[in-house]
Steps between C-alpha positions, in 0.01 A plus 500: 500500500637842397472783748359775275531765772874433536547488123317832452704659779824376343394633159427846652840505669672397177318772307590761761863384493508532122348849515756613760784342300391684182483830692847454649675362192336758269628786715842344548516465122401866455760615757788298363417575137494873575825483702667305221391739224513828694787533747447689823735790574768418757629741762860415410444612140420849627722512810813292426687346792801720418296805603318355800803329660715814519517724809405862434642735761427841354223682318674551164608136478141392573336736251752409229390136541132595458421486868336739741703637791315523832651724767515385861525714812763291675814326371474130424746222581612312193635150528736427216678186389782712357749699707421869525800733491314798647163522674218609272213705636187377328204734534242306303422190309447418136191338359693379198193329349298822495513553123545144378241373748244749369578387143458137609166578669377673183605201287338257745177701497495498119572127499216435749261707288589302188471167683164616636378565145630159388330324792171679437511388135593142593241494777224621268603243237491221763168622638347523154640158408334360811166641392533348152592161645187469716436155356803381697394640836809410704744642243275803446499571873877458518557743214244750627634503856856496366418809295354674804812407699720642222305828513550509875874429479549767233308757702691419818835549325420847374226628732728706727660677200171545313344843487149535646337584166661192344374281786145620433540452123640148540226399742231650273637316196519172693147546629365573151682196357370272776142626461524453124629145544225427753226629269637336184611162633298415810135433448251451780400138524 
């Protein structure tokens, strides 16, 4: 005698596992494909180790390296691995990554914006694919939820850098697209 309750429960768990696997693998695929085809900026490309590993003890040396000199009100003790022939009075510190760090942040923000756009496109394609595959309910759910997850990942990457008007525009476009998909593809039963 076959336990139909146990068999049905197992089938539901298997379907749910397949849906979750599609969501995860689809988004891993999106992430790795994007990282393979579109390289992320690295801090070292903007602020080479030669600049950041050097000690800057005066304002002109710091500014010449693209840094920002910050004055202090009291002298600082400097521990050095090299012998010092004469004591040096240091009256500030150098933020040597001031200029190159700002350039890196700008490049990272641009990169995140572009990746956001790519993820929105991929997410909408996956979501739409899910709606067109409704005959295969488990795969359709996996693609649809994978597309939604891709939209969420893309938005999370760029949300803090996104301007308020762009946030509203993106959310309005997503809402219109989702309503359109809902009206066109889902029929009341």
